[in-house]
N, C-alpha and C positions, 0 to 999 in steps of 0.2 A: 335396086339391089346392087351392092358393090361386088364386082366380079374379082375373084382371086384366082390366079393361075400359077400356083406353086412359086418357084423362084422368081418368075417374071414379075411378081408383085413388087419385088425389090425390098432389100433390107431397110432402106430409109422409110418406105411406106409402112412397113410392118412396125417399125419403131414409132412412127408418128401415130399409128392407130393405138399401139399399146400405151402410149403416154397418157391417154385420157382415162385409163382404168386403174382402179385401186388395187386390184389383184393382178399382178403380173408374173409372179413366180409361185412355186409350190410353197415357199416359205411364207408368202403373203396369205396363202390359203390357211396354213397352220395358224397364223396370227389371227385371222378373221374368225376362224372357228375354234380358237383356243379357249381355255378355261370353260370347256364344255358348252361353248356357244351353240354348236349344232344341236346337241341334245336339249339344251335349255330352250332354244328357239322352237323346236318341234313340240316340246311340252307346252309351251305357251300357246302354240297354234291349236293343239289338241284340246286345251281347256278354254279356248277363246269363246266358246258358246255361253260361258257363264260370265263373260266380261262385264256386261251391263249391270249385273246384280252385285258386284263386288264393291267393297269400300274403295275410296279413291286411291289409297296407297297401293293396294293389291292390283287394282285396275291399271295404274300407271306402270307397275312392274311387268304385268303381262303384256301390255302394249309395247313396252320396250323390247320384250323378248321376241315379238312377232316381226320385227324389222328384218327385211331380207338382207342376205349377204350381198356385198357389192359385186357387180358382174366381173367376170374374168377378162383379162386382156385377150385380144384376138389370137395372139401367138400361143398363149397357154391353152385356150380352147382347141386350137388347131393341133397342139401336141397330144392332147387327149384323144382326138379323133384319129390321129396317125397311129398312136399306140394301140388303139382298139380295132381300127379297121384296116390297118396295114399301109396307109399312105396319107399324105396331107389332104385336107379337105378339097383343095383345088384339083387334086387328081381323082379323088373318090367321087366327087360330084361335078356335074356339068357347070353349075353355078353355086356359089357359097357366099352368104352375107356374113362378113366377119363381125358385124355389130349385132349383138344379141337382140332378139325381138322381145324377150322376157327373161326375168331372173327369178329364181325361187330359192328355197332354203338349202337345197343340196345340189343344184345344177342350174343351167340356163338353156334357153331355146334359141336356135339359129334357123333362119329360113334358107332353104337350099333347093336345088333342082337335081334330080337324079340323072344318070346317063341316058335313061330312056324317056326323059322329059317330064317326070312327075314332080310337082311342087310339093315339098315336104317340110315338116318341122322336125328339127334334129335337137333332141335334148342331150346336153353334154354335162356329165357330172364333174364337180370340182375334184381335182386330183388329190389323192392322199386321204380321202374321207374314210377309207377302210381302217386306217390307223388312227386318224383323229377322232372320229365318232365311235369307231369300234372299241377303242380302249375306254372311251367315256361310258359306253354301254355296260362295260364290265364293272364299272364302279357303281353298283346298284345302291349301296348305302347312301352315297352322296345324292343320287337322284331321289331316293325316298325322302331325304331331308328337304330337298328343294321343293318337291311337290307338296309336302306336308305344310309348308309355309303358307300356301294359298288354298289348300283343299279343306273341305268340310271335315270336322273331327270324326264324323261317323263314316266317312268314305274309306273304302278299302284301298288305302294308298299303295300298299304292296301289290295288290292285284292290278291297280291302274298302271303302276310303273312297269310291272312285268309285261302287261299287254303292250304298253308303249315301247318297251325295249324290243319285244318280238316284232312289232310292226316296223319299227325303225330299222332293225336289222334287215328286214325284207326290202325296205326302200333303197338300201344301198346297192342292191343287185337289180339292174334294169331288166335283166332277163325275166325275173319274176313279174315285174310290172308289165312287160310285153305279153307274158302269158295271160295275166289277168285281163288286160285290155283286149286281147284277142278273143277271150271268152265272151266279153261283153259285145264285141263286134259281131260275133257269131249269133249271140242270143237276140240282138236287136237289129239284125240285118234287114233292110227294107222296111223298117218301122215307120209309121206315118208321121211321127213328130220327134222321135229320139234319134240322135246321131252319135256315133262313136267312131273316131278316126281309125282307119285301118293301119295296122303296124306293118312297116316295110322290113321284113325279117333280115334280108340280106344286107341292110345298112344298120343293123342293130347289134348290140353286144352287152357286156356286163355294165359298161359305163356310158354307152351311147344308145339312145332309143330314138328311132326314126319313125314318124307316122305321117299320114297324109296331111297336108296343110289345109286349114279350114279358114275360109274368108267369111268372117262373121263378126258381129259386134261384141266387144267386151262388156262386162257388167256395167261399168261406168258409162260407156257409150250407149248401151241399151236404156239405162235409166234416163239419160239426157234426151234421147231421140224418140222413145216409144210413146204411143198413146195408151189410153186406159185399156182398150180391148187387147192390145198386144201384151200388156203387163199381166192381165188376168189369164190370158192363154199361157204365157210363159210360166206363171205360178202353178197352173194346173199340170203343165208338162213336168216341172220339177217334182211336184208332189207325186205324180204317177210314177215317175222314174224311181224315186226313193222307195215308195211302197211296193212297187212291182219287184224291185231287187230284193227287198226284205222278205216278202211273202211268197213270191213265185220262184225267184232265181236262187235264193238262199246264199247269195254272195252280194255284198253291197260296198260301194265306195265310201270309205270312212272319212273323207276330207271334203265337207260341204263348204269349201271356201269360195267366195264369189268369183275369184280368178279361174276357177275350174269349170265355168259355164261360158259358152259362146252362143250368141243369139243370132239366128238367121233371119233375114228379111221375109222369108217364107213361113215364119212361125215355128220353125224347128229349133230345138236346143241341142247343142253339141256338148257332150260331157267328156272332159279330159282329165288326165292325171289319175292313174290307177295304182299309185305307189302304196297307198294306205287302204288296203282292201280287207274286209272282214268276211270270213266264210263260216257259216254255222257249223259247229262241231256236233257230233251225234248227241242228241238230248237237249241242246241249248234252246233251240226254237220251241221244242215241246214244253220246256219249262216256262217259257215266257207266255205262250198263248193262253193257258188257263186263267191268267190274271186278267186278261182284257175283258172277257165276257162279264164277270161279276162287277168289274169296275164300271163298265158302260151301263150296267143295270142298277148301279148305285147300291150294290149289295155289300155292305161293310164287312159283315162276318165272312162272306165268301172271299172278298179281297184279301183279308188278313190270313185266312187259311191257305190260300194259294201263295201268298208272299212268304209264309213260313215254309211251305213246301219247296219253293224255288230258291230259298236262301237269302231273301231280302230282309227277313226278320228271323231272329233266333227264337226257339220255343221258350216260353216262360217270360216273354217281354212285358206282359201285363199292361199293354197299351189299350186305350179305349178304341174299339174298331171304328167308331164314327170319326174320331180325330185322325186316325190313319187314313181313312177314305178321303176326308177333307183335304189332307195334305197331298196325297199322291194323285188325286184326281185333278188338281189345279192345271197341270200341263195339258189335260185332255178336254179342256173347256170347249174347244172347237168342235168336238164330236158329240156334245150334249144338246145341240140345237140343229134344226134342219139346215140353216144357212148361217155361216159365221164369217166375220171379216178379221183377218189377222192385221194387227197394227204393231208398230214399234213399241208403243206404250204397253200393249198387252204382253208382248214377249218380255220386256224389261220388268214389268210389274210382277209377272209370275216368277221369274228367276229371282227377283229380290225377295219375294215371299218364301221361296224354297231355301234361300241362303240366310234368312234372318235368324241367326242362332239364338237371339234373345227374345224372339217373338212367341206367338201363341202355340207354335208347333215344335217348340224346343225339345219336348220329351220324345216326340216321334223322330226328330232329326238325330237325336242322340243314339237311338237304337236301330235306326234304319241304315242298311248298308247296301252296296251294289256289288253283285257277283262280278268278278273280273271280265267274264265273257260279254257283259252288257255295257262295258265302258264305251266301246266304239259306237254301239247302237245309240246310246244316249247322246253322244256327240252329234251323230247324224241327225237325229230327230230334232235336237235343239238348233243345230245349224240350219236345217231346213226351215224351222219355224221363224228363225231370225230373218232369213231371206224372204219368206212369205210376208212377214211384217213390213219389210222395206218396200215390198211391191203392193201393199194394201190389198192382199189377196182375199177375194170374197167368193165363196162357192159352197156347195153341199159336201163338205169334207167327209162327214160320217158316211154318207151314201157312197162316195167315191172309195173311201177306205174299205167299205164292205165288199166292193167289187173284188178286191185282192184278198181280204181276210176271209170272206164267206162265199166267194165266187158268185156274187149277186150280179144281176143284169146291169149293163152300163146305164148311167144316168145323165151323161153329157155327150155331145157330139164327139169329143176326143175319146171318150170311153168306147163309143160305138165304133170309131175308126180303129181303135186298138183291138177290139174284139174281132173285127173282120180280118185284121192282120193275123191274129192268133189262129183263127180258123184256117187261113191260108197256109200258115206254117204247118199245121197238122196235116193238111192235104198234100204237102210237098213230098215227092217220092224219096228225097234224100234225107227225110227226117225219120 
């Protein structure tokens, strides 16, 4: 770690550090995020779960949108910390690494040590985003046109964009992210295989978020170094975290990006970045659940009736129920057998089938829509499936899902460990 001690670091040293960074001033931020780059990038990230099923032109467009902004120069990041926390990083922290450990779409992460000796990750937001992205979010019509260029014709583009705008506005305020992350910390405290870094509130603000540092492998490092057993365990942990959040917690992280997972050598998985969080509103979850039972029972008439009730199909659509069932059940193939192996070919094949506008399901696609409240959920489910495919995940997914969906007994050692943890939570006197 490079140690920075305020003025003692020297103007020459700061200038030398700054020279290697593309973003050195607030004007550079505006340029990098200009022409709606921030909004466009986030839209690309949110729709990345359909990437493999798109035509080459659209896929190339979305891939270009997902490129991260260049990291800030150390002096610019330091200025944000000083403005938010009242002093330069060298005074606020015992140690501060001016070189970012990671860069994301609206901020970057620095490693530091607090005055009481805690090693932390400090996420610093790019300056001026309130104006740059905030004004872009106000231009709803432009975003509608942008998303319509790559979205399915039957997709409720307005609903998707409105959900996107709401979630992006939330992401600009790290205090909201800190609150969501703290909620997950509290819900998963002492969990046997899920970790969420503790927020350090006294070092956090609207544009700075400080959490405990996690020494663990990145997604790429894990794929390179893990054996088959470790990958299968990690896949089940990811699956259980997602389903537990959806069915039990009612609040789930809407950004299943590989960079948001850290893998411990002890088999735990740490989940980070809670800027894009979806919370079930009254009635939303209740509208979704009735569709699952008839779908799993392959009851075409029941599926169509529930989809009409939940807003996925308008009354009078005149679609053949068997065609509807065949189309909407494809993503649930993993739950129709006792054991299933996710592969990249499976995930890509299903997505291509769902997006084939000239294929055998064109009539269904034309009339099927997605209520806005399920946009983030769909992204989470497909993002998870893509990760499981890359891990070659094999398990009893239906039985595991039923642990959360129907409160069934655990069917794996991880499920048993989680059940024992849950029972311990109930017995705790502070619960």
